[in-house]
FIRO-995848 format. One record per residue (C-alpha): y, z, x; residue number from 1. Coordinates in steps of 0.2 Angstrom, whole numbers. Example, Ala and Ser with C-alpha at 12.3 -4.5 7.8 and 13.67 -1.06 7.14 Angstrom:
     py     pz     px    k
    -22     39     62    1
     -5     36     68    2
end
This chain:
     py     pz     px    k
   -279      5     85    1
   -297      5     78    2
   -302     -6     64    3
   -313     -1     49    4
   -320    -11     35    5
   -320     -2     18    6
   -338      1     17    7
   -339      8     35    8
   -324     19     32    9
   -332     26     16   10
   -348     31     25   11
   -339     37     41   12
   -324     45     32   13
   -324     61     43   14
   -325     50     59   15
   -310     40     52   16
   -300     55     49   17
   -304     62     66   18
   -300     46     74   19
   -282     46     66   20
   -278     61     76   21
   -278     50     91   22
   -271     34     85   23
   -269     24     68   24
   -284     18     60   25
   -283      1     51   26
   -294     -2     35   27
   -299    -20     31   28
   -305    -29     16   29
   -313    -46     19   30
   -306    -45     37   31
   -288    -43     31   32
   -279    -26     34   33
   -276    -17     18   34
   -272      1     24   35
   -268     12     39   36
   -273     30     41   37
   -261     40     51   38
   -261     58     58   39
   -248     68     48   40
   -237     71     62   41
   -236     52     65   42
   -232     50     46   43
   -218     63     47   44
   -210     54     62   45
   -208     39     50   46
   -197     50     40   47
   -201     40     24   48
   -197     54     12   49
   -179     55     18   50
   -174     37     19   51
   -161     33      6   52
   -148     19      4   53
   -130     24      9   54
   -120     32     -5   55
   -103     24    -10   56
    -93     37      0   57
   -102     32     16   58
    -99     14     12   59
    -80     17      9   60
    -79     27     25   61
    -87     13     35   62
    -76      0     28   63
    -61     11     32   64
    -67     12     50   65
    -69     -6     52   66
    -52     -9     44   67
    -44      2     57   68
    -54     -5     72   69
    -51    -23     67   70
    -33    -20     62   71
    -37    -28     45   72
    -25    -24     30   73
    -34    -24     13   74
    -21    -24      0   75
    -26    -16    -16   76
    -14    -19    -31   77
     -8     -4    -40   78
    -17      0    -56   79
     -8     -6    -72   80
     -9      6    -87   81
    -19     -1   -101   82
    -21      4   -119   83
    -36     14   -123   84
    -43     16   -140   85
    -38     10   -157   86
    -22     20   -160   87
    -14     16   -144   88
end
């Protein structure tokens, strides 16, 4: 990876972008990394746009698989009817 301070990155922006086609370019401020410039294909490989937390359905399915594999019995009590509303 090539390292650029902000002032040099500004003055050599085209070179910075061209360099990103070959490998990531690190931009620093006061000798500390603050940003990385990547080629778009490298960015798309990261798949940041599609990263999501698993939904409740997936979590329940995973729990069921673990329960089956580990032969664990999870007892869930039946739901008791409860009064709803003022007139019940």
